C-alpha positions as a printed NumPy array, in Angstrom:
array([[ 13.718,  19.781,   9.813],
       [ 10.225,  20.145,  11.274],
       [  7.709,  18.165,   9.234],
       [  3.945,  17.874,   9.616],
       [  2.69 ,  14.733,   7.916],
       [ -1.003,  14.633,   6.976],
       [ -2.514,  11.216,   6.362],
       [ -6.182,  10.315,   6.617],
       [ -5.087,   6.769,   7.513],
       [ -2.68 ,   5.93 ,  10.298],
       [ -2.231,   2.798,  12.405],
       [ -4.046,   1.126,  14.016],
       [ -6.437,   2.121,  11.217],
       [ -6.238,  -0.456,   8.439],
       [ -4.737,   0.671,   5.168],
       [ -1.542,   0.534,   3.171],
       [ -1.114,   4.326,   3.07 ],
       [ -1.212,   4.48 ,   6.858],
       [  1.37 ,   1.7  ,   7.186],
       [  3.57 ,   3.408,   4.592],
       [  3.316,   6.763,   6.365],
       [  4.229,   5.22 ,   9.704],
       [  7.349,   3.608,   8.225],
       [  8.333,   6.826,   6.443],
       [  7.871,   8.843,   9.626],
       [ 10.018,   6.426,  11.621],
       [ 12.81 ,   6.616,   9.054],
       [ 12.657,  10.418,   8.866],
       [ 12.752,  10.628,  12.667],
       [ 15.75 ,   8.271,  12.666],
       [ 17.498,  10.752,  10.349],
       [ 16.969,  13.491,  12.947],
       [ 13.856,  15.184,  11.574],
       [ 11.037,  16.211,  13.91 ],
       [  7.815,  14.703,  12.581],
       [  4.257,  15.287,  13.784],
       [  1.185,  13.611,  12.302],
       [ -2.32 ,  14.902,  11.645],
       [ -4.609,  12.002,  10.91 ],
       [ -8.113,  10.58 ,  11.082],
       [-10.125,  10.006,  14.206],
       [ -8.735,   6.534,  14.941],
       [ -5.008,   7.159,  14.422],
       [ -2.748,   6.64 ,  17.421],
       [  0.861,   7.25 ,  18.398],
       [  3.506,   4.548,  18.136],
       [  6.801,   4.592,  19.979],
       [  8.826,   3.824,  16.868],
       [  7.268,   6.522,  14.708],
       [  6.287,  10.154,  14.888],
       [  4.186,  11.954,  17.446],
       [  0.527,  11.968,  16.48 ],
       [ -0.741,  15.438,  17.218],
       [ -3.847,  15.393,  19.437],
       [ -6.095,  16.975,  16.833],
       [ -7.883,  14.271,  14.85 ],
       [-10.024,  14.955,  11.801],
       [-13.28 ,  12.956,  11.883],
       [-14.562,  14.339,   8.565],
       [-12.294,  15.668,   5.826],
       [-14.563,  18.573,   4.87 ],
       [-14.014,  22.317,   5.   ],
       [-14.263,  22.393,   8.796],
       [-11.754,  19.572,   9.072],
       [ -9.274,  21.38 ,   6.844],
       [ -9.743,  24.572,   8.881],
       [ -8.717,  22.564,  11.96 ],
       [ -5.687,  21.258,  10.075],
       [ -4.645,  24.811,   9.179],
       [ -4.927,  25.904,  12.821],
       [ -2.706,  23.026,  13.879],
       [ -0.134,  23.882,  11.207],
       [ -0.13 ,  27.472,  12.442],
       [  0.61 ,  26.296,  15.997],
       [  3.368,  23.858,  15.043],
       [  5.168,  26.16 ,  12.589],
       [  6.694,  23.382,  10.474],
       [  9.107,  23.847,   7.599],
       [  7.405,  21.141,   5.518],
       [  3.752,  20.114,   5.315],
       [  3.573,  16.755,   3.58 ],
       [  0.181,  15.445,   2.42 ],
       [ -0.173,  11.696,   1.856],
       [ -2.991,  11.717,  -0.67 ],
       [ -5.254,   8.845,  -1.58 ],
       [ -8.692,   9.97 ,  -2.651],
       [-10.7  ,   7.254,  -0.923],
       [ -8.921,   7.758,   2.389],
       [-10.208,  11.36 ,   2.458],
       [-13.793,  10.129,   2.016],
       [-13.738,  11.169,  -1.693],
       [-14.062,  14.813,  -0.57 ],
       [-12.348,  17.759,  -2.275],
       [-11.41 ,  19.823,   0.79 ],
       [ -7.933,  18.301,   1.159],
       [ -7.243,  19.139,  -2.497],
       [ -7.543,  22.843,  -1.663],
       [ -5.065,  22.787,   1.252],
       [ -1.813,  23.567,  -0.652],
       [ -3.399,  26.667,  -2.204],
       [ -4.992,  27.682,   1.104],
       [ -1.543,  27.804,   2.758],
       [ -0.374,  30.613,   0.444],
       [  0.306,  33.085,   3.262],
       [  2.312,  30.558,   5.275],
       [  4.297,  29.611,   2.171],
       [  5.25 ,  33.25 ,   1.645],
       [  6.947,  32.987,   5.046],
       [  8.949,  29.893,   4.081],
       [  6.619,  26.937,   4.564],
       [  6.804,  24.343,   1.792],
       [  4.076,  21.86 ,   0.849],
       [  4.631,  18.424,  -0.67 ],
       [  1.901,  16.134,  -1.99 ],
       [  2.463,  12.4  ,  -2.325],
       [ -0.191,  10.98 ,  -4.652],
       [ -0.814,   7.293,  -3.989],
       [ -3.433,   7.332,  -6.732],
       [ -5.019,   9.832,  -9.123],
       [ -8.607,   8.778,  -8.532],
       [-10.839,  11.869,  -8.884],
       [-12.824,  12.946,  -5.79 ],
       [-16.611,  12.936,  -5.826],
       [-18.584,  16.14 ,  -6.398],
       [-21.88 ,  15.468,  -8.156],
       [-23.033,  13.501, -11.211],
       [-21.452,  14.508, -14.533],
       [-18.771,  16.611, -12.826],
       [-15.973,  14.785, -14.64 ],
       [-13.837,  17.746, -15.758],
       [-14.207,  19.525, -12.43 ],
       [-13.235,  16.356, -10.544],
       [-10.13 ,  16.067, -12.717],
       [ -9.323,  19.714, -12.011],
       [ -9.346,  19.082,  -8.252],
       [ -7.142,  16.004,  -8.712],
       [ -4.578,  18.12 , -10.539],
       [ -4.92 ,  20.989,  -8.085],
       [ -3.493,  19.156,  -5.047],
       [ -0.393,  18.411,  -7.123],
       [ -0.128,  21.688,  -9.062],
       [ -0.574,  23.93 ,  -6.031],
       [  2.116,  22.131,  -3.997],
       [  5.784,  23.138,  -4.016],
       [  6.774,  19.565,  -4.768],
       [  5.003,  16.332,  -5.643],
       [  5.775,  12.645,  -5.318],
       [  4.188,   9.968,  -7.459],
       [  4.456,   6.459,  -6.077],
       [  3.845,   4.453,  -9.232],
       [  5.217,   4.822, -12.732],
       [  1.854,   5.052, -14.495],
       [  0.767,   8.08 , -12.464],
       [  4.192,   9.691, -12.841],
       [  3.998,   9.468, -16.626],
       [  0.447,  10.874, -16.525],
       [  1.617,  13.892, -14.519],
       [  4.724,  14.527, -16.608],
       [  3.28 ,  13.959, -20.101],
       [  0.236,  16.247, -19.922],
       [ -0.228,  18.146, -23.184],
       [ -0.23 ,  21.417, -21.221],
       [  3.009,  20.557, -19.452],
       [  3.89 ,  18.757, -16.202],
       [  1.427,  19.285, -13.403],
       [  4.278,  20.279, -11.108],
       [  7.86 ,  21.271, -12.057],
       [  9.154,  19.534,  -8.923],
       [  7.309,  16.255,  -9.453],
       [  9.45 ,  13.175,  -8.783],
       [  8.885,   9.459,  -8.838],
       [  9.597,   7.688,  -5.53 ],
       [  8.244,   4.148,  -5.149],
       [  6.833,   2.919,  -1.879],
       [  8.652,   0.369,   0.244],
       [  7.607,  -2.831,   1.931],
       [  4.941,  -2.297,   4.584],
       [  6.512,  -5.095,   6.623],
       [ 10.204,  -5.983,   6.548],
       [ 11.392,  -9.565,   7.13 ],
       [ 11.517,  -9.651,  10.94 ],
       [  9.557, -12.546,  12.508],
       [  9.218, -12.918,  16.299],
       [ 12.239, -13.922,  18.356],
       [ 12.984, -17.658,  18.255],
       [ 10.821, -18.058,  15.145],
       [ 10.843, -21.6  ,  13.794],
       [  9.264, -22.069,  10.37 ],
       [  8.199, -25.669,  10.9  ],
       [  6.634, -24.941,  14.274],
       [  4.754, -21.995,  12.752],
       [  3.491, -24.191,   9.915],
       [  2.341, -26.878,  12.352],
       [ -0.492, -24.644,  13.554],
       [ -2.034, -25.154,  10.098],
       [ -1.558, -28.932,  10.276],
       [  0.805, -28.789,   7.298],
       [  2.456, -32.109,   6.512],
       [  5.537, -32.694,   4.362],
       [  4.625, -32.01 ,   0.731],
       [  1.515, -29.998,   1.605],
       [  1.181, -26.374,   0.559],
       [  0.536, -23.321,   2.707],
       [ -0.617, -20.363,   0.635],
       [ -0.751, -16.796,   1.918],
       [ -2.609, -13.662,   0.881],
       [ -1.516, -10.348,   2.424],
       [ -3.376,  -7.039,   2.362],
       [ -6.682,  -5.397,   3.113],
       [ -9.739,  -7.43 ,   2.172],
       [-11.008,  -5.312,  -0.724],
       [-12.773,  -6.093,  -3.976],
       [ -9.789,  -5.506,  -6.298],
       [ -7.614,  -8.148,  -4.636],
       [ -9.067, -11.218,  -6.352],
       [-10.058, -13.02 ,  -3.177],
       [-12.996, -14.754,  -4.848],
       [-10.57 , -16.193,  -7.383],
       [ -8.307, -17.521,  -4.621],
       [-11.245, -19.254,  -2.938],
       [-12.388, -20.722,  -6.253],
       [ -8.871, -22.096,  -6.744],
       [ -8.886, -23.581,  -3.246],
       [-11.893, -25.7  ,  -4.224],
       [ -9.839, -27.282,  -7.014],
       [ -6.614, -27.76 ,  -5.062],
       [ -5.829, -30.808,  -2.904],
       [ -7.698, -30.876,   0.405],
       [ -4.358, -30.692,   2.209],
       [ -3.736, -27.168,   0.823],
       [ -4.176, -24.413,   3.396],
       [ -4.651, -20.675,   2.916],
       [ -4.01 , -17.888,   5.407],
       [ -5.596, -14.498,   4.684],
       [ -3.333, -11.98 ,   6.429],
       [ -4.802,  -8.519,   6.802],
       [ -7.398,  -6.316,   8.366],
       [-10.564,  -4.717,   7.075],
       [-10.882,  -1.139,   5.859],
       [-12.849,   1.534,   7.674],
       [-15.354,   2.13 ,   4.878],
       [-18.785,   0.521,   4.939],
       [-18.179,  -1.117,   1.568],
       [-14.962,  -2.696,   2.874],
       [-16.796,  -4.11 ,   5.89 ],
       [-19.513,  -5.471,   3.619],
       [-16.984,  -7.046,   1.283],
       [-15.16 ,  -8.769,   4.15 ],
       [-18.464, -10.227,   5.331],
       [-19.153, -11.531,   1.829],
       [-15.763, -13.286,   1.835],
       [-16.568, -14.938,   5.169],
       [-19.881, -16.126,   3.734],
       [-18.153, -17.428,   0.614],
       [-15.705, -19.426,   2.72 ],
       [-18.639, -21.036,   4.513],
       [-20.569, -21.69 ,   1.291],
       [-17.559, -23.482,  -0.178],
       [-16.979, -25.473,   3.049],
       [-13.475, -24.088,   3.354],
       [-13.635, -23.187,   7.048],
       [-11.068, -25.855,   7.975],
       [ -8.67 , -24.848,   5.207],
       [ -8.831, -21.032,   5.231],
       [ -7.666, -18.972,   8.202],
       [ -8.402, -15.237,   8.493],
       [ -5.937, -13.507,  10.827],
       [ -7.499, -10.049,  10.903],
       [ -5.172,  -7.171,  11.746],
       [ -1.982,  -8.571,  13.239],
       [  1.411,  -7.33 ,  14.408],
       [  4.139,  -6.79 ,  11.814],
       [  6.33 ,  -9.529,  13.293],
       [  3.496, -12.048,  12.946],
       [  2.82 , -10.925,   9.368],
       [  6.482, -11.571,   8.632],
       [  6.264, -15.02 ,  10.232],
       [  3.186, -15.996,   8.224],
       [  4.868, -14.932,   4.978],
       [  8.103, -16.788,   5.682],
       [  6.116, -19.876,   6.672],
       [  4.166, -19.872,   3.383],
       [  5.112, -21.802,   0.253],
       [  3.718, -19.043,  -1.965],
       [  2.011, -15.663,  -1.696],
       [ -1.032, -15.375,  -3.966],
       [ -2.018, -11.852,  -5.072],
       [ -4.361, -12.145,  -8.093],
       [ -5.294,  -8.461,  -8.351],
       [ -8.29 ,  -7.928, -10.613],
       [ -6.642,  -4.812, -12.109],
       [ -3.202,  -6.375, -12.554],
       [ -0.044,  -6.034, -10.508],
       [  1.314,  -2.607,  -9.638],
       [  4.212,  -1.424,  -7.517],
       [  1.796,   0.839,  -5.679],
       [  0.742,  -2.351,  -3.877],
       [  2.766,  -2.531,  -0.692],
       [  1.619,  -6.119,  -0.252],
       [  3.391,  -7.132,  -3.471],
       [  6.658,  -5.455,  -2.488],
       [  6.41 ,  -6.968,   1.01 ],
       [  5.909, -10.477,  -0.373],
       [  8.863, -10.152,  -2.758],
       [ 11.066,  -8.741,   0.014],
       [ 10.375, -11.811,   2.162],
       [ 11.849, -14.13 ,  -0.438],
       [  8.615, -16.063,  -0.942],
       [  7.479, -17.189,  -4.418],
       [  4.751, -14.835,  -5.641],
       [  1.834, -15.539,  -7.955],
       [  0.142, -12.396,  -9.214],
       [ -1.63 , -11.042, -12.293],
       [ -0.311,  -9.473, -15.49 ],
       [ -0.291,  -5.684, -15.497],
       [ -2.514,  -4.022, -18.127],
       [ -0.71 ,  -3.714, -21.46 ],
       [ -0.923,   0.096, -21.453],
       [  0.687,   0.532, -18.017],
       [  4.351,   1.542, -18.052],
       [  6.547,   0.341, -15.183],
       [  9.753,   2.217, -16.126],
       [ 11.966,   3.34 , -14.515],
       [ 11.133,   0.34 , -12.331],
       [ 11.771,  -3.126, -13.743],
       [  8.952,  -5.222, -15.136],
       [  7.977,  -8.392, -13.315],
       [  9.076, -11.174, -15.656],
       [  6.911, -14.275, -15.676],
       [  8.917, -17.289, -14.525],
       [ 11.828, -15.156, -13.305],
       [ 10.466, -12.834, -10.605],
       [  6.954, -14.246, -10.182],
       [  4.362, -16.402, -11.886],
       [  1.899, -14.185, -13.755],
       [ -1.67 , -15.18 , -14.613],
       [ -4.578, -13.354, -16.173],
       [ -7.012, -11.687, -13.742],
       [-10.035, -13.746, -12.684],
       [ -8.79 , -16.882, -14.449],
       [ -9.145, -19.614, -11.836],
       [ -7.695, -22.401, -13.99 ],
       [ -4.509, -20.411, -14.585],
       [ -4.203, -19.677, -10.879],
       [ -4.616, -23.351,  -9.971],
       [ -2.013, -24.386, -12.533],
       [  0.475, -21.818, -11.223],
       [  0.05 , -23.041,  -7.635],
       [  0.451, -26.681,  -8.662],
       [  3.529, -25.79 , -10.688],
       [  5.225, -24.427,  -7.574],
       [  4.313, -27.571,  -5.685],
       [  5.651, -29.855,  -8.409],
       [  8.722, -27.837,  -9.452],
       [ 10.709, -26.761,  -6.366],
       [ 13.47 , -25.348,  -8.552],
       [ 10.974, -22.799,  -9.903],
       [ 10.039, -21.776,  -6.363],
       [ 13.692, -21.259,  -5.459],
       [ 14.322, -19.181,  -8.597],
       [ 11.309, -16.941,  -8.015],
       [ 12.16 , -16.445,  -4.337],
       [ 15.753, -15.458,  -5.107],
       [ 15.069, -13.205,  -8.09 ],
       [ 11.979, -11.609,  -6.58 ],
       [ 13.816, -10.645,  -3.421],
       [ 16.761,  -9.219,  -5.395],
       [ 14.31 ,  -7.052,  -7.325],
       [ 13.31 ,  -5.181,  -4.169],
       [ 16.645,  -3.389,  -3.66 ],
       [ 15.128,  -0.399,  -5.465],
       [ 12.372,  -0.26 ,  -2.817],
       [ 14.693,   0.013,   0.2  ],
       [ 13.559,   2.466,   2.853],
       [ 17.03 ,   4.016,   3.096],
       [ 16.822,   4.911,  -0.582],
       [ 13.249,   6.201,  -0.249],
       [ 14.099,   8.502,   2.668],
       [ 17.173,   9.864,   0.873],
       [ 14.959,  10.731,  -2.108],
       [ 12.499,  12.521,   0.192],
       [ 15.279,  14.549,   1.78 ],
       [ 16.569,  15.503,  -1.665],
       [ 13.132,  16.797,  -2.671],
       [ 12.716,  18.737,   0.582],
       [ 16.098,  20.391,  -0.015],
       [ 15.299,  21.194,  -3.67 ],
       [ 12.133,  23.154,  -2.883],
       [ 13.418,  25.151,   0.086]])
């Protein structure tokens, strides 16, 4: 099957959607599908994934979408698959109109799928709330099929009082951005030695983009209260947006203000094998999201898949996880309240003092990720493609 994948983010651009799309493309190609990618200005081709078509979209406005349509016309795919995250498309509405704009091509057999990684409304103008919501629904309603990657959004789409936004909407969770595959000849103790970790000391890891919802300030506040021998490695790059760059700079300044330069290491963007090595080397992965845990976070799934004890935050009470399992405090992870430094410190110290808890979390957390296997995810995509053709 010929598939054109549209994603505003694509490696080496930083972003979980880009990493997800690259992995999905590689798996689809492995299954024998022909996949081409239309992406932002900085996206590049990778040998293990799909061909990135040499038409980049610097601005996702009407002109950019016109260029996308021309490329689709040249490639003549059977499936156009939009990976949609509002912020990645610069909060613009043009991409939301693409499924409807391809009406003529769809009459000839083309099918359009939208994967919604969030339902954040695009920006139009002040007090345009209802119109913004209309455009959010449009990119899902106008498509032949839709994929929701987290349970909360799926229930929103399916339980609308006017009926489901799309009759072919399905729930397919994302998979781990990075699978457990450290460099050849990896030795955990040697890897830990670069942080001057002694027996009994703790190495904490954070994984993901440095953005304001990740609770990084809370991690640094906890570091001030933890033993001086505790080390923290911040694994992840910086987003393309100006606000992401500014936030990363503020975190660097905070590290300096708290005199944590010798205890906190920022890796920046790094290869997947090194990410895997850092995670395996860590005693715990700390992900204190300010908005609570969600399975739309590839960093959370990646940490669990690596068999490392995870400390994260309670999900909001009104967020449904079904059909996925809930994270159970003390069984799959240690859960704390967002922005509660004392709770975070206590959870970290508990793992240090109770190794049996660490072993239980590592084992149960990793077992939980069977539902997020890439083989299962690709099979679900192929089933949707077949259903709408």
